[in-house]
C-alpha positions as CSV (number, residue, x, y, z in Angstrom):
1,X,65.9,112.1,140.8
2,X,62.6,110.1,140.9
3,X,61.9,107.4,138.3
4,X,58.6,108.7,137.1
5,X,58.2,107.6,133.5
6,X,59.5,104.1,132.7
7,X,59.6,105.0,128.9
8,X,62.4,107.5,129.6
9,X,64.7,104.8,131.0
10,X,66.3,101.6,129.7
11,X,67.8,98.6,131.4
12,X,71.3,97.5,130.5
13,X,69.8,94.8,128.3
14,X,67.5,97.2,126.5
15,X,70.2,99.8,125.9
16,X,72.7,97.1,124.7
17,X,70.1,95.8,122.2
18,X,69.3,99.3,121.0
19,X,73.0,100.1,120.4
20,X,73.9,96.7,119.0
21,X,76.5,96.0,121.7
22,X,76.8,93.7,124.7
23,X,75.7,94.6,128.2
24,X,79.3,93.8,129.2
25,X,80.5,96.7,126.9
26,X,78.1,99.1,128.7
27,X,79.3,97.9,132.1
28,X,82.9,98.4,131.0
29,X,82.3,102.1,130.1
30,X,80.4,102.5,133.4
31,X,83.5,101.0,135.3
32,X,85.6,103.6,133.4
33,X,83.5,106.4,134.6
34,X,82.2,107.4,131.1
35,X,78.5,106.8,132.1
36,X,76.8,106.7,135.5
37,X,73.4,105.1,135.4
38,X,70.8,105.6,138.1
39,X,69.5,102.8,140.3
40,X,66.0,101.6,140.7
41,X,66.5,99.2,143.6
42,X,69.2,96.8,142.4
43,X,68.6,97.5,138.7
44,X,70.7,100.0,136.7
45,X,68.6,102.3,134.7
46,X,70.0,104.3,131.8
47,X,68.5,107.8,130.8
48,X,68.4,109.4,127.4
49,X,71.6,111.2,128.4
50,X,73.3,107.9,129.2
51,X,72.2,106.7,125.8
52,X,73.5,109.8,124.1
53,X,76.8,109.5,125.9
54,X,77.1,105.8,124.8
55,X,76.5,106.8,121.2
56,X,79.3,109.4,121.5
57,X,81.6,106.9,123.3
58,X,81.1,104.2,120.6
59,X,81.6,106.8,117.8
60,X,84.8,108.1,119.5
61,X,86.2,104.5,119.8
62,X,85.2,103.8,116.2
63,X,87.2,106.9,115.1
64,X,90.2,105.8,117.1
65,X,90.1,108.1,120.1
66,X,91.3,106.8,123.5
67,X,89.0,106.4,126.5
68,X,90.8,109.3,128.1
69,X,90.2,111.6,125.2
70,X,86.5,110.5,125.1
71,X,86.1,111.0,128.9
72,X,87.7,114.5,128.7
73,X,85.4,115.5,125.9
74,X,82.3,114.2,127.7
75,X,83.3,115.7,131.1
76,X,83.4,119.2,129.5
77,X,79.7,119.1,128.7
78,X,78.9,119.3,132.3
79,X,81.3,122.2,132.8
80,X,80.5,124.3,129.8
81,X,76.9,124.2,128.6
82,X,77.8,126.4,125.6
83,X,80.0,123.6,124.4
84,X,82.6,126.0,123.3
85,X,85.4,124.4,125.2
86,X,84.1,120.9,124.2
87,X,84.2,121.9,120.5
88,X,87.7,123.3,120.9
89,X,88.9,120.1,122.4
90,X,87.1,118.0,119.8
91,X,88.6,120.1,116.9
92,X,92.1,119.7,118.4
93,X,91.6,115.9,118.9
94,X,90.2,115.5,115.3
95,X,93.1,117.4,113.7
96,X,95.6,115.3,115.7
97,X,93.8,112.0,114.7
98,X,93.6,113.1,111.0
99,X,97.3,113.9,111.0
100,X,98.1,110.5,112.5
101,X,95.8,108.6,110.1
102,X,97.4,110.5,107.1
103,X,100.9,109.4,108.3
104,X,99.7,105.9,108.7
105,X,98.1,105.9,105.2
106,X,101.4,107.1,103.7
107,X,103.4,104.4,105.6
108,X,100.9,101.8,104.4
109,X,101.1,103.0,100.8
110,X,104.9,102.8,100.9
111,X,104.7,99.3,102.5
112,X,102.3,98.1,99.9
113,X,104.5,99.5,97.1
114,X,107.5,97.6,98.5
115,X,105.6,94.4,99.0
116,X,104.4,94.5,95.4
117,X,107.9,95.0,94.2
118,X,109.1,92.0,96.3
119,X,106.2,89.9,95.0
120,X,107.2,90.8,91.3
121,X,110.8,89.8,92.1
122,X,109.8,86.5,93.7
123,X,107.5,85.7,90.8
124,X,110.2,86.5,88.3
125,X,112.7,84.4,90.2
126,X,110.3,81.4,90.2
127,X,109.6,81.8,86.6
128,X,113.4,81.7,85.8
129,X,113.7,78.5,87.8
130,X,110.9,76.7,85.9
131,X,112.2,74.2,83.4
132,X,111.7,75.3,79.9
133,X,109.7,73.1,77.6
134,X,111.8,71.7,74.8
135,X,110.5,71.9,71.4
136,X,110.8,68.8,69.2
137,X,113.2,69.2,66.4
138,X,112.1,67.9,63.0
């Protein structure tokens, strides 16, 4: 593919700046096979497609998906242009992630309740150990 219009391409530095991430982060995802920039001589150039993939990768990571899950999702786009299989995979992964997060939330709520109870008990024990002020007798 010829590099005809420079405006359609970004360097790693430009893409990193646009996405608010480091160039190292972009190279990491490239090493993992999630994006595959083109080359203009020795310079990596990133297309609008690479940028869109990076946005999906970052969103997937933010939502707690593994790199494997993200890669599987992205790879389906090239196989099925209708995106039906991609959407089925996404729906399954989202349901699984929601279930996991809800379980974590329940466990966190239980832990918080227990810690609050321990806090109350410790505060009460300390209060009981405090010397009481004596009132002066007339």
